[in-house]
C-alpha positions as CSV (number, residue, x, y, z in Angstrom):
1,M,0.0,0.0,0.0
2,A,1.6,3.3,-1.1
3,Q,1.8,6.0,1.6
4,A,1.9,9.7,0.7
5,W,5.7,9.9,1.4
6,M,6.3,7.0,-1.1
7,L,4.2,8.7,-3.8
8,Q,6.2,11.9,-3.3
9,A,9.5,10.1,-3.4
10,R,8.5,8.4,-6.7
11,H,7.5,11.7,-8.1
12,R,10.8,13.3,-7.1
13,Q,12.7,10.4,-8.6
14,S,10.7,10.7,-11.9
15,L,11.9,14.3,-12.2
16,R,15.6,13.3,-12.0
17,P,17.4,12.0,-15.1
18,Q,17.9,8.2,-14.8
19,T,21.1,6.5,-15.8
20,S,19.5,3.1,-15.5
21,T,15.7,2.9,-15.4
22,A,15.9,-0.9,-15.2
23,A,18.1,-0.8,-12.2
24,G,15.9,1.7,-10.4
25,E,12.8,-0.3,-11.1
26,L,14.6,-3.4,-9.8
27,R,15.5,-1.7,-6.6
28,W,12.0,-0.3,-6.1
29,G,10.5,-3.8,-6.7
30,A,12.9,-5.5,-4.4
31,S,12.3,-2.9,-1.6
32,E,8.5,-3.2,-1.9
33,A,8.8,-7.0,-1.7
34,L,11.0,-6.7,1.4
35,A,8.5,-4.3,3.0
36,D,5.7,-6.8,2.3
37,W,7.7,-9.6,3.7
38,L,8.4,-7.6,6.9
39,A,4.8,-6.6,7.2
40,A,3.8,-10.2,7.5
41,Y,5.5,-10.4,10.9
42,P,4.1,-8.9,14.1
43,W,6.0,-5.8,15.5
44,D,5.7,-3.9,18.7
45,H,7.7,-0.7,18.0
46,F,9.2,1.3,15.1
47,A,12.2,3.4,16.0
48,T,14.7,5.8,14.5
49,F,18.0,6.1,16.3
50,T,20.6,8.9,15.8
51,T,23.9,9.5,17.7
52,A,25.8,12.5,18.9
53,P,28.3,14.0,16.3
54,G,31.5,12.0,15.9
55,H,30.0,8.5,15.8
56,G,30.4,6.4,12.7
57,E,28.7,3.1,11.6
58,E,30.8,0.8,13.8
59,S,30.1,3.0,16.9
60,L,26.4,3.1,16.0
61,R,26.3,-0.7,15.8
62,R,28.0,-1.1,19.2
63,L,25.6,1.4,20.8
64,H,22.7,-0.4,19.3
65,G,24.1,-3.7,20.6
66,R,24.2,-2.2,24.1
67,W,20.6,-0.9,23.7
68,S,19.4,-4.3,22.6
69,G,21.2,-5.9,25.6
70,Q,19.4,-3.6,28.0
71,V,16.1,-4.3,26.3
72,H,16.8,-8.0,26.6
73,R,17.5,-7.5,30.3
74,L,14.3,-5.5,30.8
75,T,12.0,-7.9,29.0
76,G,13.6,-11.2,29.8
77,R,13.8,-12.1,26.1
78,Q,15.9,-11.2,23.1
79,P,13.9,-8.9,20.9
80,R,13.4,-9.7,17.2
81,Q,14.6,-6.8,15.1
82,A,14.9,-5.7,11.5
83,L,17.6,-3.0,11.6
84,F,18.3,-0.7,8.7
85,M,21.3,1.6,8.7
86,E,21.5,4.5,6.2
87,G,23.6,7.6,5.8
88,H,22.4,11.1,6.0
89,R,23.3,14.2,4.0
90,D,25.5,15.4,6.9
91,G,27.5,12.1,6.8
92,R,26.2,10.7,10.0
93,P,24.6,7.3,9.9
94,H,21.3,6.6,11.6
95,L,19.1,3.5,12.2
96,H,15.5,2.6,11.5
97,N,14.4,-0.4,13.5
98,L,11.3,-2.6,13.7
99,V,11.2,-4.4,17.1
100,F,9.1,-7.3,18.4
101,G,9.2,-8.4,22.0
102,T,9.0,-5.0,23.6
103,A,5.2,-4.6,24.0
104,A,5.5,-4.4,27.8
105,L,7.8,-1.4,27.5
106,D,6.6,2.2,27.0
107,H,7.9,3.9,23.9
108,L,9.3,6.8,26.0
109,A,11.3,4.4,28.1
110,L,12.8,2.9,25.0
111,E,13.7,6.5,23.8
112,N,15.2,7.4,27.1
113,L,17.2,4.2,27.2
114,W,18.8,5.0,23.8
115,T,19.6,8.6,24.9
116,E,21.3,7.3,28.1
117,I,23.4,4.8,26.2
118,S,24.3,6.9,23.1
119,G,23.9,10.6,23.9
120,G,21.8,10.7,20.7
121,I,18.1,11.0,19.9
122,A,15.5,8.3,19.4
123,R,12.0,8.5,18.1
124,V,10.1,5.3,19.1
125,K,6.5,4.8,18.2
126,V,4.1,1.9,18.8
127,F,3.9,-0.1,15.5
128,R,0.6,0.3,13.7
129,E,-0.2,-2.3,11.0
130,G,-0.6,-0.6,7.7
131,G,1.0,2.6,9.0
132,G,3.9,2.6,6.6
133,A,6.7,1.8,9.0
134,C,7.9,-1.3,7.0
135,E,8.0,0.8,3.8
136,Y,9.8,3.6,5.5
137,C,12.5,1.3,6.9
138,V,13.3,-0.2,3.5
139,K,13.6,3.2,1.7
140,G,17.4,3.2,2.1
141,T,17.6,0.1,-0.1
142,R,16.0,2.0,-3.0
143,Y,18.7,4.6,-3.4
144,V,22.3,3.9,-4.2
145,S,23.3,7.2,-2.7
146,K,21.9,6.2,0.7
147,E,24.0,3.0,0.9
148,G,21.5,1.4,3.3
149,N,22.0,-2.0,4.7
150,L,19.9,-4.5,6.7
151,A,20.5,-6.7,9.6
152,L,18.0,-9.2,11.0
153,L,18.6,-9.8,14.7
154,G,17.1,-12.0,17.4
155,P,14.8,-15.0,17.2
156,W,13.0,-15.3,13.8
157,R,10.3,-18.0,13.4
158,A,8.8,-19.3,10.2
159,L,5.5,-17.8,9.2
160,R,2.6,-20.1,8.7
161,G,2.9,-21.7,5.3
162,E,6.7,-21.1,4.9
163,V,8.7,-24.2,4.4
164,H,12.3,-24.5,5.7
165,P,14.7,-27.3,5.2
166,K,15.0,-29.2,8.5
167,G,14.3,-25.8,10.0
168,E,13.4,-26.3,13.7
169,G,11.9,-22.8,14.0
170,E,14.8,-21.2,12.1
171,G,14.3,-17.9,10.4
172,P,13.1,-17.2,7.0
173,G,15.0,-19.2,4.4
174,G,16.1,-21.6,7.1
175,S,19.5,-20.0,7.4
176,R,21.4,-18.6,10.4
177,I,24.4,-16.4,10.3
178,A,26.4,-15.6,13.4
179,S,26.7,-11.9,14.0
180,E,30.0,-10.2,14.5
181,G,30.9,-10.6,18.2
182,A,27.4,-9.7,19.6
183,G,26.5,-13.3,20.5
184,D,23.1,-13.0,18.7
185,T,21.9,-14.5,15.5
186,R,21.2,-12.9,12.2
187,T,18.9,-14.6,9.8
188,S,19.2,-14.0,6.0
189,P,16.1,-14.4,3.9
190,R,18.2,-14.9,0.8
191,T,20.8,-17.4,1.8
192,P,19.7,-21.0,1.5
193,R,20.8,-23.4,4.2
194,Q,23.7,-25.7,3.0
195,S,23.1,-29.4,3.4
196,P,25.8,-31.3,5.4
């Protein structure tokens, strides 16, 4: 479902000269499919995290890891997250995050937790189905200039009707990728599980 911001973005993009219309259409189609896939999962909160000046991507990842650890401690469970990092015009990266497992926590408490940990600003909202949060998160994948990337963190379970090879509750696609030093698990929807 196209939101007003998406229609405006498409209009702005149509006004710019395109070097490769096919590549642009492919990115739009892939990002819309990713948004639809994410929308099939339940979410509790939608967040945007920024940091104080001087933080780069690695620092932002570490701070998010600390925030996730505190959320885990507060809820007693590791939250499932779809995390999108993208750059900004001023050069500082920021994160968009879909989170499940945080329903018991107030959105203001989650914002304050981020500020305590990072010194930055967070905007956390209760997730509304059909509210455009999934589409907004994947927008960074549409533009080469934004250089957005995605990490799927925490426990992912198969949706009803999805088939996973010997996937005892593994994530979409049945694959699990160990994250870099965080002790959590990332799940890739595109990497098929290798047979032993």
